[in-house]
ZAMARRO-73856 format. One line per 3 residues: their letters; for each residue x, y, z of N, C-alpha, C. Coordinates in steps of 0.05 Angstrom, whole numbers, plus 32768, in hexadecimal, padded with zeros to 4 digits. Layout:
A	X:Y:Z:X:Y:Z:X:Y:Z  ...
***
This chain:
MCS	8013:8244:7EC8:802B:8243:7ED4:8035:8239:7EF2  8041:8226:7EF9:8045:821D:7F14:805C:8228:7F21  805B:8233:7F3D:806C:8238:7F44:8076:8221:7F55
LLP	8092:8221:7F66:80A3:8210:7F6C:8096:820C:7F94  808B:81FB:7F98:8085:8200:7FB7:809A:81EE:7FC2  80AB:81F6:7FD8:80BC:81E4:7FEA:80A9:81D2:8001
VQV	80B4:81C2:8008:80A5:81B4:801F:80BD:81AC:8033  80AE:81B1:8046:80C5:81B5:805D:80B6:819A:8076  80C1:818E:8079:80B4:816D:8089:80C2:817E:80AB
TRG	80A9:817D:80B9:80AE:8183:80D4:809A:816C:80E2  809E:8170:80FF:8095:815D:810C:8083:8163:8124  8074:815F:812E:8067:8163:814D:804C:816D:813E
YIA	8046:8182:8128:8032:818B:8127:8013:8177:8120  801A:815F:8116:800B:814C:8114:8009:8133:8121  7FF0:8125:8129:7FF3:8113:8138:8004:80F8:812B
MSA	801F:80EC:8137:802E:80DA:8133:8023:80BC:8144  8014:80AC:812A:800C:8094:813D:800C:8079:8128  8025:8081:8115:802A:806E:8107:803B:8053:8112
FVP	803E:8040:8104:8054:802B:810F:8072:8037:8115  8077:8042:8100:808D:804E:80F9:8093:806A:8108  80A5:8069:8121:80AD:8088:812C:80AC:80A0:811C
GFA	809E:80BB:8123:80A8:80CC:8114:809B:80CA:80FF  8087:80C0:80F5:8073:80C1:80DA:8051:80C2:80E3  8049:80C9:80D6:802A:80CC:80DB:801F:80B3:80D1
HDV	8028:80AD:80B8:801F:8098:80A7:803C:8088:80A1  8026:806C:80A6:803C:8053:8097:803F:804C:807D  8026:8050:8071:802A:804C:8059:8014:8063:8048
FVS	801C:806F:802F:8003:8080:8027:8000:8079:800C  7FE9:8076:8005:7FE1:8068:7FEB:7FDE:807B:7FDC  7FEC:8078:7FC8:7FE6:8090:7FAE:7FD7:8079:7F9B
YVH	7FC4:8083:7F85:7FB1:8079:7F79:7FA7:8091:7F6A  7F99:8083:7F56:7F85:8093:7F47:7F67:8086:7F48  7F55:809A:7F53:7F39:8095:7F59:7F2C:807C:7F3E
VDN	7F2F:807D:7F2E:7F24:806F:7F0E:7F2F:8055:7F1E  7F4A:8052:7F24:7F49:8038:7F29:7F3C:8026:7F42  7F31:8033:7F52:7F1D:802A:7F60:7F08:8020:7F5C
RKF	7F0B:800E:7F46:7EEC:8002:7F3B:7EE8:7FF4:7F4C  7EC5:7FEC:7F4A:7EB7:7FE1:7F5E:7EB2:7FC9:7F4C  7EB6:7FC1:7F37:7EA1:7FA8:7F29:7E98:7F9A:7F39
DRD	7E77:7FAF:7F34:7E60:7FA3:7F43:7E66:7F94:7F60  7E73:7FA4:7F69:7E81:7FA0:7F8E:7E78:7FB5:7F9A  7E74:7FAD:7FB8:7E71:7FCC:7FC9:7E82:7FDC:7FC8
IGW	7EA0:7FD3:7FC6:7EB2:7FE1:7FCF:7EC8:7FE1:7FBE  7EDA:7FF5:7FB0:7EEC:7FF5:7F97:7F02:7FE3:7F9F  7F12:7FE2:7F83:7F2E:7FCA:7F84:7F41:7FD6:7F95
VET	7F4C:7FF7:7F9B:7F58:8001:7FAC:7F51:7FFF:7FCB  7F3C:7FFC:7FCE:7F2C:8005:7FE9:7F2F:7FE4:7FF7  7F2E:7FCC:7FE6:7F33:7FB8:7FE4:7F4B:7FAF:7FF0
FVE	7F54:7FB7:7FDC:7F79:7FAF:7FDF:7F89:7FBE:7FF8  7F7C:7FD6:7FFD:7F84:7FE3:8017:7F75:7FD9:8034  7F67:7FC7:802C:7F5B:7FBF:8046:7F63:7FA0:8048
NLR	7F6C:7F98:8036:7F79:7F7C:8038:7F94:7F85:8043  7FA4:7F95:8030:7FC4:7F97:8039:7FBC:7FA3:8061  7FAC:7FAE:8066:7FA8:7FBB:8086:7FA1:7FA6:8093
EAL	7F9F:7F8A:808B:7F96:7F73:8096:7FAF:7F60:8097  7FBD:7F62:8079:7FD5:7F51:8082:7FED:7F59:8094  7FEE:7F76:8089:8006:7F85:809B:800F:7F77:80B2
PPK	7FF9:7F82:80CD:8003:7F7B:80E7:800E:7F5E:80EC  8008:7F44:80DE:8019:7F34:80EB:8033:7F31:80E9  8038:7F48:80CE:805A:7F44:80B9:8065:7F52:80CE
LQR	804E:7F6D:80DE:805E:7F7E:80F0:8073:7F75:8109  8059:7F65:8111:8063:7F4C:812B:8056:7F61:8142  8051:7F7B:8144:804A:7F87:8155:8042:7FA6:814B
GQP	8025:7FA9:814C:8025:7FC8:8144:800C:7FC4:812B  7FFB:7FE0:812D:7FEB:7FDD:8116:7FF2:7FEF:8105  7FF9:7FEE:80EA:8002:7FFD:80D7:7FEC:8012:80D2
DIW	7FFB:8030:80CD:7FDC:804A:80C7:7FE7:8049:80AA  7FD4:8045:8096:7FD0:8048:8081:7FBE:8059:8077  7FCE:806C:8066:7FBF:8087:805E:7FAE:8083:8041
RDL	7F92:8089:8036:7F89:808A:801A:7F77:80A1:801B  7F79:80A9:8006:7F62:80C4:8000:7F48:80B9:7FFD  7F32:80C3:800D:7F16:80B6:800F:7F06:80C1:8008
RLS	7F0F:80DE:7FF6:7EF7:80EC:7FEA:7EEC:80E1:7FD0  7ECF:80E2:7FD0:7EC6:80D2:7FB8:7ECE:80E3:7F9C  7ECD:80FD:7F9B:7ED2:810D:7F86:7EF3:810F:7F80
SSE	7EF5:810A:7F64:7F15:810C:7F58:7F12:8128:7F49  7F02:8137:7F4C:7F0C:8150:7F45:7F0D:816A:7F55  7F15:815D:7F6F:7F1E:8171:7F83:7F36:817A:7F80
PFS	7F40:8190:7F8C:7F5F:819D:7F8F:7F68:8191:7F9F  7F85:818A:7F95:7F9B:817D:7FA7:7F9C:818D:7FC6  7F96:817D:7FD8:7F8F:8187:7FF1:7FAC:8188:8001
DGI	7FA3:8195:8019:7FBE:819B:802F:7FBB:8187:8042  7FA0:8173:803F:7FA1:815C:8048:7FB4:8147:8040  7FB3:8148:8023:7FC5:8133:801D:7FE0:8139:8012
RVA	7FE4:815A:8019:8003:815E:8013:800F:8158:802F  8000:815F:804C:8006:8158:8060:800D:813C:8065  7FFB:8126:8059:7FF6:810B:805C:8015:80FE:8056
VSH	8011:8105:8038:802F:80F5:802A:8045:80FB:8033  804F:811A:803A:8065:811F:8043:806B:8114:805F  8055:810D:806E:805F:80FE:808B:8050:80E1:8088
AAT	805F:80D4:8072:8054:80BA:806A:806D:80A6:806B  8074:808E:8076:808F:8083:807B:8095:8073:805C  807B:8068:8053:807F:805F:8036:806D:8066:8026
LLV	806F:8063:800E:805B:806A:7FFA:8055:8057:7FE4  803B:804D:7FE3:8032:8036:7FD2:8023:8040:7FBA  8033:8039:7FA5:801E:8045:7F91:8010:802C:7F7E
ILS	7FFB:8036:7F76:7FE9:801E:7F66:7FEF:802E:7F48  7FFE:801A:7F43:800E:8029:7F2C:7FFA:801D:7F0B  7FF3:802A:7F00:7FDA:8025:7EE9:7FE2:803E:7ED7
ESY	7FD2:8035:7EC7:7FCE:8047:7EA7:7FC7:8065:7EAE  7FB0:8062:7EC5:7FAB:8079:7ED0:7FBD:8090:7EDE  7FCD:807B:7EED:7FDF:8088:7EFD:7FF0:8099:7EEF
LTS	7FFF:8094:7EDB:8016:80A2:7EC6:8013:80B7:7EBB  7FEF:80BF:7EC1:7FEA:80DB:7EB1:7FD7:80E4:7EC5  7FD8:80E4:7EDB:7FCB:80EB:7EF5:7FDF:8107:7F04
EWC	7FD9:8118:7F02:7FE7:8136:7F04:7FE6:8130:7F26  7FD2:812D:7F2E:7FD2:8127:7F4E:7FE7:8115:7F5A  7FE9:80FE:7F4E:7FF8:80E9:7F57:8015:80F0:7F52
QQE	801E:80FE:7F3B:8036:8104:7F3C:803C:811A:7F4E  8030:812D:7F5B:8038:813C:7F72:8034:8136:7F8F  8021:8116:7F8C:8026:8106:7FA3:804B:80FC:7FAC
LAL	804D:80F4:7F93:8069:80E4:7F8A:8080:80FE:7F97  807B:8115:7F86:808D:8125:7F8A:8093:8136:7FA9  807D:8135:7FB5:807C:813C:7FD3:8086:8120:7FE4
FLQ	8080:810A:7FD6:808B:80F7:7FEE:80AD:80FB:7FE7  80B7:80FA:7FD6:80D6:80F7:7FD3:80DF:8112:7FD8  80D3:812F:7FDB:80DB:8143:7FDF:80DF:813D:8007
AAA	80CC:8136:8012:80C9:812C:802F:80D7:8118:8036  80DE:8105:8026:80F4:80EF:8029:810E:80F2:802C  8116:810B:8017:812E:8113:801D:813C:8129:8036
QTG	8123:8127:8046:8129:8130:8067:8126:8120:8073  811F:8101:806F:811C:80F0:8081:8129:80D4:8076  8143:80D9:8073:8152:80BD:8073:8154:80B4:8053
GAT	8145:80BF:8040:8144:80B8:8020:812A:80AE:801E  8129:80A9:8003:8111:8095:7FF4:811F:807A:7FF7  8132:8072:7FF2:813B:8053:7FF0:8125:803E:8000
GRI	811C:8033:7FF1:810D:8016:7FF8:80F5:8020:800B  80F0:803B:7FFF:80D2:8045:800D:80BB:804D:7FF6  80BE:8040:7FDC:80A9:8040:7FCF:809E:8029:7FCA
FLV	8085:801C:7FC8:8078:8006:7FBE:806B:8005:7FA1  806A:7FF8:7F93:8059:7FF6:7F7A:804C:7FDD:7F7A  802C:7FE9:7F6F:8020:7FD5:7F70:8016:7FD3:7F58
RVD	801C:7FC9:7F44:801A:7FCB:7F24:8004:7FB7:7F1A  7FF5:7FC5:7F12:7FD7:7FBB:7F0C:7FC9:7FBC:7EEC  7FE1:7FCA:7EE3:7FE3:7FCB:7EC5:7FFE:7FC1:7EB7
ALD	8003:7FBA:7E9E:8016:7FB0:7E95:8027:7FC9:7E82  8036:7FD7:7E8E:8043:7FF4:7E8A:805F:7FEF:7E81  8062:7FF3:7E6C:807E:7FFB:7E68:8089:8011:7E77
HNR	80AA:7FFF:7E86:80B7:8008:7E9B:80BE:8028:7E8E  80C6:8028:7E77:80CD:8046:7E71:80BA:8059:7E71  80A6:805D:7E78:808E:8063:7E7D:808B:8068:7E99
WPE	8093:805E:7EA7:8096:8066:7EC4:80A5:807A:7ED1  809B:8089:7EE2:80A8:809D:7EEC:80C1:809B:7EF4  80D2:80AE:7EF0:80ED:80A6:7EFC:80FD:809D:7F13
AFH	80EC:80AD:7F2C:80EA:809D:7F3D:80E4:807C:7F44  80D6:8071:7F2E:80D9:8058:7F33:80E2:8045:7F26  80FB:8054:7F1B:8108:8042:7F0A:8124:8032:7F17
GLL	8121:801D:7F17:812B:800D:7F2A:8126:7FFB:7F3C  8110:8002:7F39:80F0:7FF2:7F50:80E0:7FDA:7F3B  80DB:7FC3:7F4D:80CF:7FAD:7F3E:80B4:7FAC:7F3F
GQK	80AA:7FB4:7F5D:8090:7FB4:7F62:8084:7F96:7F62  8065:7F99:7F69:8058:7F7B:7F6A:8047:7F7F:7F56  8046:7F6B:7F3E:8032:7F69:7F29:8016:7F60:7F34
FFE	8006:7F71:7F2D:7FE8:7F66:7F3B:7FD7:7F66:7F1F  7FE5:7F53:7F0A:7FD1:7F54:7EF1:7FDF:7F3D:7EE7  7FD2:7F2C:7ED4:7FD3:7F17:7ECB:7FD4:7F1D:7EA9
QAN	7FE0:7F10:7EA2:7FDE:7F11:7E7B:7FE3:7EF3:7E73  7FD3:7EED:7E5F:7FD8:7ED2:7E54:7FF0:7ED4:7E44  7FFA:7EE6:7E36:8014:7EEF:7E29:8011:7F07:7E25
VDA	802B:7F0F:7E1A:803E:7F2E:7E0E:8025:7F3A:7E04  8016:7F32:7DF4:7FFD:7F46:7DDE:7FDF:7F46:7DF4  7FE4:7F38:7E02:7FC1:7F35:7E0D:7FB8:7F49:7E26
PAR	7FA4:7F50:7E2A:7F9B:7F66:7E3D:7FA9:7F62:7E54  7FB2:7F70:7E6A:7FB9:7F70:7E85:7FA1:7F6A:7E91  7F9A:7F60:7EA6:7F83:7F5A:7EB6:7F89:7F57:7ED0
TLG	7F86:7F6F:7EE0:7F89:7F75:7EF8:7F80:7F5F:7F0B  7F8F:7F56:7F1E:7F8D:7F3B:7F32:7F78:7F47:7F42  7F64:7F39:7F50:7F50:7F47:7F62:7F34:7F4A:7F55
TPL	7F2F:7F49:7F38:7F19:7F4F:7F2E:7F0D:7F3B:7F26  7EF6:7F42:7F18:7EEE:7F24:7F07:7EF5:7F1D:7EEC  7F09:7F30:7EE1:7F15:7F31:7EC8:7F28:7F1D:7EC9
AND	7F38:7F1A:7EDF:7F4B:7F0C:7EE3:7F4E:7EEE:7EE5  7F5F:7EE1:7ED5:7F5F:7EC3:7ED4:7F6A:7EBD:7EEE  7F62:7EBE:7F0A:7F6E:7EB7:7F20:7F5B:7EAE:7F39
PGK	7F56:7E8C:7F2E:7F3F:7E7E:7F3E:7F47:7E83:7F5B  7F35:7E90:7F6F:7F37:7E91:7F83:7F49:7EA6:7F94  7F53:7EB0:7F80:7F64:7ECB:7F80:7F7A:7EC6:7F8D
TLY	7F88:7EB0:7F8E:7F9F:7EA5:7F98:7FB8:7EB1:7F8B  7FBA:7EBE:7F74:7FCA:7ED0:7F6F:7FD1:7EE5:7F7D  7FB2:7EF4:7F7B:7FB4:7F13:7F8F:7FBA:7F14:7FA5
FQR	7FB5:7EF7:7FB9:7FB6:7EF9:7FD4:7FD6:7EED:7FDA  7FE2:7EE3:7FC0:8001:7EDB:7FCC:8017:7EF8:7FBB  8007:7F05:7FAF:8015:7F1C:7FA3:8016:7F30:7FBD
LDD	7FF4:7F34:7FC4:7FF6:7F42:7FDD:800B:7F3B:7FF8  8009:7F1D:7FFA:801C:7F14:8011:8038:7F17:800E  8042:7F1D:7FF7:8059:7F23:7FF3:8065:7F41:7FFD
LSG	8052:7F50:7FE8:8048:7F6F:7FEE:8051:7F71:8012  803E:7F68:801E:803D:7F73:8033:804F:7F6F:8042  805F:7F53:8041:807B:7F45:804D:8091:7F5B:8048
ELA	8096:7F6D:8031:80AA:7F73:8029:809F:7F94:8039  808C:7F9F:803A:8081:7FB6:8040:8089:7FB1:8060  807D:7F9F:806C:807F:7F9C:808B:80A1:7F9A:8098
TRL	80AF:7F8E:807D:80CC:7F91:808A:80DB:7FA8:8089  80CC:7FBA:8077:80DB:7FD5:806B:80D3:7FE8:807F  80BB:7FE3:8093:80AF:7FF1:80A8:80B7:7FF0:80BD
RQM	80C1:7FD3:80C9:80D1:7FC9:80D9:80F0:7FD8:80DB  80FB:7FD9:80BF:8110:7FE4:80C4:8114:7FFF:80CD  80FF:8010:80C1:80FD:802B:80BC:80F3:802E:80E0
KQA	80E8:8021:80EB:80E3:8025:8108:80FE:801B:8119  810D:800D:8114:8124:8003:8125:8136:801D:8127  8138:8026:810D:8149:8035:8108:8146:8058:8116
AEI	8130:8059:8114:8120:806E:8122:8124:8069:813D  8122:8051:8146:812A:804F:8164:8141:804F:8171  814F:8042:8161:8174:804B:8165:8180:8068:8163
SAA	816C:8079:814F:816A:8097:8153:8169:80A2:816C  8154:809E:8175:8139:80A4:818F:814D:809C:81A6  815E:8089:81A8:8171:807A:81BF:8185:808C:81BE
SPG	818D:8098:81A9:81AD:80AE:81AF:81AA:80C7:81A2  8195:80DD:81B3:8195:80F3:81A7:81A6:8105:819D  81A5:8113:8188:81B7:8127:817E:81C8:8116:816C
TQP	81C5:80FE:8163:81D2:80EA:8150:81C4:80F3:8133  81D2:80EA:811F:81CB:80EE:8100:81B5:80D5:8100  819F:80DA:80F4:818C:80C9:80EC:81A3:80AD:80E2
APE	818C:8097:80EC:819E:807A:80DE:819F:8079:80C4  81B1:806B:80BD:81BB:8067:809C:81A5:8051:8096  81A1:804F:807B:818F:803E:8071:8198:801F:8077
LQP	8187:8013:807C:818A:7FF5:808B:8190:7FE2:806E  81A3:7FD3:806C:81B1:7FC9:8054:81B0:7FAA:8055  81AD:7F9A:804B:81B3:7F74:804C:81CF:7F79:8058
PDN	81D7:7F64:8062:81EB:7F5F:8068:8201:7F62:8047  821E:7F69:804A:822F:7F66:8037:8230:7F46:8029  8229:7F32:8040:822E:7F15:8031:8217:7F0A:802E
SPV	8203:7F18:8029:81EF:7F0F:8023:81EA:7F03:8003  81E0:7EE8:7FF9:81E9:7EDF:7FE7:81D3:7EF2:7FD4  81D7:7EFA:7FB0:81CE:7F09:7FAB:81C9:7EFF:7F8B
IFL	81B6:7EFB:7F7C:81AC:7EF9:7F62:819B:7F0B:7F57  81A8:7F10:7F37:8195:7F25:7F26:8184:7F11:7F1C  8167:7F19:7F21:815D:7F07:7F16:814B:7F1B:7EF8
AEA	814F:7F19:7EDB:814A:7F24:7EC3:8125:7F20:7EC6  811F:7F35:7EB3:80FD:7F38:7EBB:80FC:7F25:7EA1  80E0:7F19:7E9F:80DD:7EFE:7E90:80C4:7F0F:7E7E
TPD	80BA:7F00:7E6D:809E:7F07:7E58:8087:7EFF:7E69  8071:7F04:7E5D:8061:7F03:7E6F:8055:7EE3:7E70  805C:7ED6:7E63:8052:7EB6:7E5D:806C:7EA5:7E72
LEE	8080:7EB4:7E81:8095:7EAC:7E8B:8098:7EB9:7EAA  8083:7ED0:7EAE:8082:7EDF:7EC8:807F:7ECC:7EDB  8069:7EBC:7EDA:8060:7EB3:7EF4:8076:7E9A:7F02
LRY	8087:7E8A:7EEA:8098:7E82:7EF3:80B7:7E91:7EFF  80B3:7EAC:7EF3:80C3:7EBB:7F02:80CA:7EC7:7F20  80AB:7EC4:7F25:8099:7ECE:7F33:80A3:7EB8:7F53
NIR	809D:7EA6:7F43:809F:7E8D:7F56:80C2:7E82:7F5F  80CC:7E86:7F49:80E9:7E85:7F4D:80FA:7EA0:7F66  80F1:7EB3:7F60:80ED:7EC6:7F6F:80E8:7EC1:7F8B
RHL	80D4:7EB9:7F98:80C7:7EAE:7FB0:80D7:7E9A:7FBF  80E1:7E91:7FB0:80F4:7E74:7FB2:810E:7E82:7FC0  8117:7E8F:7FB0:8136:7E99:7FB7:812B:7EAD:7FCE
NQA	811A:7EC0:7FD3:8116:7ED6:7FED:8112:7EC2:8005  8105:7EA8:8002:80FD:7E96:8019:8117:7E8A:8021  812D:7E85:800D:8142:7E7D:8010:8163:7E98:801F
NIR	8150:7EAC:8026:815E:7EBC:8035:8177:7EC8:8017  8174:7EC7:7FFE:8183:7ED1:7FE3:816F:7EE7:7FDC  8181:7EFA:7FD9:817B:7F21:7FD4:8176:7F12:7FB8
VLP	8160:7F23:7FA9:815A:7F1C:7F89:8159:7F3E:7F84  816C:7F48:7F6F:816A:7F5B:7F64:8158:7F61:7F46  814E:7F70:7F3E:8143:7F84:7F53:8139:7F81:7F61
ETG	8133:7F90:7F78:8126:7F8A:7F8E:810A:7F98:7F8B  80EC:7F99:7F99:80D5:7FA2:7F8D:80D4:7FB8:7F9B  80E1:7FC3:7FB2:80E0:7FD9:7FBE:80F3:7FE7:7FCA
VVT	8108:7FE9:7FAD:8123:7FF9:7FB9:8121:800F:7F9D  8124:802F:7FA4:812A:803E:7F97:8148:8042:7F8D  814D:803F:7F77:816D:8044:7F6F:8175:8062:7F6B
CWG	815D:806B:7F61:8166:808E:7F57:8144:8093:7F5E  814D:80B4:7F60:812D:80C8:7F59:8139:80DE:7F4F  8122:80EE:7F43:8125:8105:7F34:811C:811B:7F3A
MVG	8107:8116:7F4B:80F7:8133:7F51:80F7:813E:7F75  810C:8133:7F84:810F:8146:7F98:8116:8163:7F93  8109:8172:7FA4:8115:8193:7FA5:80FA:81A2:7FA3
AVP	80EA:819D:7F95:80D4:81AD:7F8E:80BA:81A2:7F86  80AA:81AD:7F93:808C:81A6:7F88:8077:81B4:7F76  806B:81AD:7F63:805A:81C3:7F5B:8045:81CB:7F68
ETT	8043:81DE:7F6A:802A:81EF:7F7F:8012:81ED:7F6A  8001:81E0:7F6E:7FE3:81DE:7F61:7FCE:81F1:7F72  7FC1:81FC:7F61:7FAA:820E:7F65:7F8B:8209:7F56
SQT	7F95:81FC:7F3E:7F7F:81F4:7F2C:7F71:81D9:7F36  7F5D:81D0:7F2F:7F53:81B8:7F35:7F5F:81A1:7F24  7F6E:8198:7F32:7F76:817A:7F31:7F72:8162:7F37
SR	7F6E:8151:7F21:7F5B:8135:7F25:7F68:8120:7F27  7F65:810A:7F36:7F7A:80F3:7F3B:7F74:80E5:7F1D
***
């Protein structure tokens, strides 16, 4: 039986080296170790993705180097550590490698719950969760905290009944990894925008001691808005290109990829004492 362990986010007892003031890490990467497949390469898919993201972010941040935290332990059967608990609780954003394995990982669900609980004390979770979708999953199976999110699609399907092939692997029909790097570019742009917004809000708050935390930054009320319906796999690439063109024209497209409209796990986190694996 699990007991409930509330998390209190405090500042000052760990080094704060992130781009966003007040946080230890800009990005916490939540993933399942089995998704870090190597496919006869020296490093795994998740590790490669994180390194590519680490290179893509700085130019979009305009200044500063992001701090990206990823669990580097080789074993997936170790207990949920205090190091992970502290890291995810002091992260500005949560980046989820959303896969079939993620949905069944108790470890990853704890990371999500900890992030949401900490975010409730640091301005809320809105716009701070980013999904990297590597499997074709029914949205109804997603955690409640992801409802209202779109995420970046890092897989391709020939049709609705065809198997999903993760981009960036030898199995994907993506010559030259064009789609992979296009999606990475879009994700890094959205993530950098959010980190810049959070940095700006933190600096405004710091310049006015004693004031309440800065409110969430929202697009101007007069920004054009278009709702772009989801598409079947055979039309997904067309939908994706339409969305890119609309974004480049400064038109806000709903649903957005990194906006949380609701969350349902804030308040308590199961305390795990047994061996919990990713």
